[in-house]
N, C-alpha and C positions, 0 to 999 in steps of 0.2 A: 292639944287639939290636932286632929289629923285632917289633911285635905283628902277628899274622897273622889275617886274617878267617877265621873258621871257619864262618860261616853262609852256605851256598850257597843261592841262590834256585832251587828245584826247576824242572826243565824240565816244562812242561805238555804233555800228550799232544796229538797232532794226529791227527784221525780223517778218513778218507776215506769215500767212498760204499761202498767195498768192505766196510765194517764193518756195513752195514745191509741187511737183507732188503728186498725190494720191498714198498712199502706200498700199500694200496688207496686209491683216490680219484684226484683229478686230479694232474698233475705238481706244481702249486703246493702241494697238500696234502702230497704226498710230501716236497717240499723243506722245508716247515715242520716236518714230523716229524723229518727229519734234523737240522735246525738245533736243535730242542729237545733231541734226544739228544746232539748235539755239545756244546752249551753246558753241559748237565748233566754230561757226562763231563769236560769241562774243569774245572768247579767241583770235582768229586770229586778230580781229579788234584791240584789246588792244595791241597785240604784234607787230603790224605793225609799230608803232611809235617808235622813238628813246627813250630809257629809260632816265629818269632824270639823271642829272650829276652824282649823287652818287648812282644811283640805278642799278648797273650792276650785281647784284647777288653775288654768292659765290666768295670769294677771300681769300687766305691764305698768300698773299704777305705781307712782313714786313711793318708795318705802314699803311696798307690799312685802310681807314675809315670804321667804323662799327657803326650801330645804337646802342645807349645805352638805349633809352626809346622811345616809340611811342604810339600813340593812333589813332584810325580810325576816320577820319572826316565823318560827316553825315549831311544831310540837317535838318535845323529846320523846323518843320511842319508849313506850311503857311495856316492857316485857321482861320477865325474870331471866330469860336467856340472852338478853341483849349483850353483845360484846362491849368491851370498854370504850371503844371509839363511838359507840352510840349512847353512851351514858354521860350525863352532865356532871361536872365536878360538884362536890359537896360544898356549897357556898354559905350555908346557914351559920350565923355567928361569926362570920369572917368578912373581910372587906374585899370587894371585887374592884380591880382597877383595869379599865379597858381603854385602848388607844384608838382614836379616830383621826382621820385626815380630812378636814373640811375642804370642799372644792369651790367655796365661794367666801369672799370676805364680807364682814358686816359686824353688827353689834346686836344688843338686845337678844341674847341667845336664849333659846328654849331647848331643853333636852326631853326627848320622848322616851318613856319607859313602857314596856308592854307586858301584860299578863294574859295575852290572847289565848293561851292554851292552859291556863291555870284552872284548877278545880277548887282552889281556896283563894281568898284575898292575899295579895302580895303586900307586905308591910315594908316600906323603905324607911328606916330609922333616920338616916342622914345620907346626903349625897353632895359631892363637890365637883367643880370643874377647874382645871388648871392646865397650864402649858406643859406638855410632856418634854422631857429632856433626853433621857436615854433609858431604855428598858422600862422598869417600873418607876424610875425616878422622875420627879416633877420639879418645876421651878416654884419654890416655896412662896415667893413673893406674889405669885399669880393665883393662889388658891382662893376660890370663892365658893361659898355655900349656895346650894340650890334650895329654893323654897317652892312650896305647893300651896297656893291659896294663902300665902304669907307665913306658912308653917314649915319647919324643917323636915317634918315627917309626912308620909302619905300612905294611904291604904288604897291599893288598886284592885278593883273588883275582878273576879274571874271573867275572862273574855274581853276585858277593857284595856285601854291604853290611857296614859296621862302625860301631858306636857308640864314641865316645870314652869314657874313664873318667868317672865322675861328678865334676864340678868344683864346688867351693863358689863360687857366683856368684849374687848376688841378681838375678833376672830380674823385670822389671815389665812387665805387659801394656801394649803400645802403645809402649814405649820401644825404639827400634831398636837392634839389635845387629849388629856386624860380625864375620863369620867370615873369617879370613884363612888361606890355605894356600899352601904352597910345595912344588912338585914339580920335581925336577931333570930329569925325563924330557922329551924333546923331542917326544914323540908328541902329535898333536892329540887332544883329548878325543873319546871315543866315547859318553859318557853325559852327558846334559844335560837341562835343561828349557828348551824352545825359547823360549817366550813368557813372560817373567817379569813384565813390566810394572813392573820395578824395575831401576834402573841398577846395574850392578856395575863393578868396576874391575880393571885390570891394571897392575902395576908395570913398570918396565924390567927388564932382566936382573938376577936376584939374589933373595935372601931378604929381604923387607921386612915379615914378619908382625908385627913389633913396632913398626914405623914408624908414627907418628901423623899424619904430614903428608900432606895430600891431593896435594901436588905430586909425591910419589913414585909416584903412580898415574895416569899421564897418559892411559891408554887406557880408554875406556868401552865397555860392551856391555850388552845387555838380555836375556841368557840366564842360566841358573843352571848352573854346572859342578860336577858330582860331589856337590854338597850336596843332601841329601834330607830332613833333619828335625832338629828340636831338641826335646828333652823335658825336663821338670822334675819334681821332687817338689813338688807345689803346697802353698801355705800352708794350704789347707783341702781336705777331700776334694772331688775334682773329677772331671770326665769330659770327653771330647771329642766333638764333632760333626764328622763328615767330610762335606764337600761334594765330590762327585766327578762328573765329566762331561766336557764338551767345551769349546770356546772361550767359551761363554756363562757357564761357571763360571770358566774361566781368566781372564776379564776382558778378552778381546780388544777393542781400540778404546776401552777406558777410559783415563782420563788417566794418563800415566806418572808413577810415584813418588807417586801420590796415594791409593792404597788405596781405589779406588772400585768394585771388583768387588762382586757381590752378597753373597758371604760376608763381605766387610769390613763391609758395611752391617748384616749380621746381628750381627756382633761389637759394633757400636756400639749396636744396639737392646738386646742382652743387657746391656751395660754400663749403659745408661740405666735398665734395669729392676732394677739391683742384682745381676744374676746374674754375678758375677765368678768363679764356680766352674766355668765352662764355656769350653773352648777350641773354636775353629772352625778346622778344617784344610782347606785348599784343595788338592784333588788333581785339578783339571781339567787337561786337555791339549787345546790348540787343535787342531781338525781330527779329534779322536778319534771313533771309531765304537764302537757297541755290539758289532757282530758281525764286523768285519774289521780286520786289522792294516793299518798303513801304514808305508812307509819313512820318512815325514816326521812322522806324527801319532800315533805310539805304538802299542803293542799294543791290540787290541780290549779293551773294558771287561770282557767276561766272562773274559778271561785275566788282566788285571791287578788285578781287584777284590780278591782275597785280599790281595795284597801291599800295594796302595795304600790300601785302606779297612779291611779287617778286621784287619790286623796293626798298625794305628796304636796306640800305647800309650794305654790308657784309653778307647778308642772305645765309645760307647754307642748312638749314632744315626748313620745314614748317610742323606744326601739324594742321590738319583740324578737327574741332569739330563743327558740325552743323547738323540740320535735324529735330529736334523736332517741330519747328515752321512751317516748310513745311507740316508736318503731321497734325498739329492741326488747322492751321488758316483757312483752307478750310471749316471747320465745324462750325466756329464762325458765328452766324447770323449777317447779315449786319445791320447797324443802321445809323441814321441821324447824322449830324454834322461831326466832324473829325473821320473817320473810319480808324484806324491804321491797320486793318487787311485786307484791300483791297489790292490785289484781293482775293476774297474768292474762291480759286481754290483748289479742291481736287487733290492731286498728288499721283502717283503710285510709287512703289518701282523701276520699270525700269526707270521712269523719273528721280528719284533722283540719281540712279546709273549713268545715262548718265551725270548728272551734276558733280558728283565726277570724272568721267573719263575725263571731260574737264579740271578740275583743275590739274589732274595728268599729262595730256599732256602739259599743260602750264608750270608746274614746271619743267618737264623733258626737255623741250625745252630750259630752262635757266640753265640746269645742277644743279638744286636744288632738294634735296631729299624731298619727301612728305610722311608724315605718316598719316594714317587714324585712326579714333577713332570710337568706337561703340557709338550709341545713348543711353544714360542712360534711365532707366525706368521713366515713368511719369504718372502712373495710367490711362492709356489710355483705351477707350472702345475697344471692340474686333476688329472692322474693322481697327482702327488705330494701335492697337498693332500688327496686322498682318503685316502692312507695316514696322513698326519699326523692327520687328524680321527678315523680309526678307532682309531689308537693312543691318542689323547687320550681318546676315549670309554671305552676299556678301563681306562686309568689312573684316570679319575674314578669309574667305576662297577663295576669288576671286583672290588673288595674284596680284592685280593691284597696290596697294600702296607699297612703299618701306619698310613698316613695319606697325604694328597695335598696338594701345594701347586700351585695353579693359576697357573703362570707365563703361560700363554696368556691367561687372563682379565686378568692384571695388565698385559700389554703391548699387547694388540690394540686396533685402532681400532674403536670400536663401529659406525661407519658403513661400515667395510670390514674385517670380521673376519679376512680372510686376510692382512691387512697390520698392521704395527706402527704404533701411534700416532706421528705424526711427531715430536712432542717427545721421545719415548722412544727414537727410532731414531738410531743413530750416523751413518746416511747410506747404509749398504749394504743395508738392508732385512732383515738377519739379526741383526746384533749390536746390543745396546742401547747407548745413550749412558750417560753417568754418571747422568743422571736416570732412564734405564730400569733400570739396575742398582739404583738406590735403590728404584724401584718394586717390583722383584723382592724385595728385602730386606723391604720393608714388607708384602708379600703373605704373608709367613711368619707363621702364627699362633704366638705364643710359647707358649701352652698346648700346642699340638701338638708343637712342637720340643722342649719340656721334658718331654714324655712323660706329660702328665696327660690320660688318656683315649685309648683305642685306636680305630683305624679312623675317625679324625676327618678332616675335609677343611678345608683352608685356602683360602678364596676369594681372588679377586684383590684384594679390599679390604684395606687395611692393618689389622693387628690389634695 
């Protein structure tokens, strides 16, 4: 017998200009108004459905379930001309072993699998959880089978996600875990997280979910397949902070397998401060935009915000970091084949502000705090730099967010404020280095992130 996923991700409404009457003012003003109405309608559409079983937002009740690790599902680009780095590994008939680093201790583990972008049901034949030792190797004495409705196998419907049954398993924050799953199906995955910054492993043909030997997993890749989250019943009443955004939250160009993304740095700061009752969940997607979808870079943030942020178990605070791709992609020339930058739409500061406002409204409707961040420098031409500075001015002074973290101030070169400080730059002018991500984590005010005081601002200086 198979457990069947019953939680379907609702389809978000898509609106066209036919829905809106003509607005007074300039064409750009009219377009900003349409964007504001669109993102607000999208938010309402997402909020109209019942939340998934464990996704009810903030809770401080003793023993309430909290997310300990998560990643954002996205569609695998479906195009015959897709280059290899946009193609998922062939996992059918093989065992996938993926390593996660929980950020909260607890027990009664549930693992979430996602078929959000599948067009066919996903059949999981077997899955296990174990303590990871090195590479693909695991501690054989810790291997435990996951079940779904009491059964070892599960069928997850297209567009759905499914949590495993609670598993008695002591999770310790920072101790890596290996999630192994075997699917007999030969189809190439359609749901993944493209940039994991963590090595995962594929076996040869067959079911190796119980196998502890690294040699049984000869193939390596750096995506996440079907795996979306891990939650626990914590040792003490706890809650989660969700960091959501683009590649700068996803940790693009940070050191592989080293956990040097800025949310990882925040985990270390909270641990050093003795706050082991707080999980930090990273829901960044590299290339993601606030206002427009991409075949390669995920759904727009205003569309995925409910699922990826507000429905995380135990979420109390969300930190939003996004915007540089909205500013840049409209200026990238279209090209043949797989064009990841479609649509090539030039956006204005008012349109971006409308998008942020929709996120704020959605968070507040769930009683979740939402902190804004300024867009870091990116060596932009003058017309794009003007949009970045206008958005940052609104983030800093608009008073709409429950607090502000000034990543721009943390990363910019004082002598050239439109550029990143060289020692914090990974080399492409947009993505921080490991030192840059550490500077971002240090720029977060712990009193602000912990919720002591409303409408506070965190400067670029470490707190």
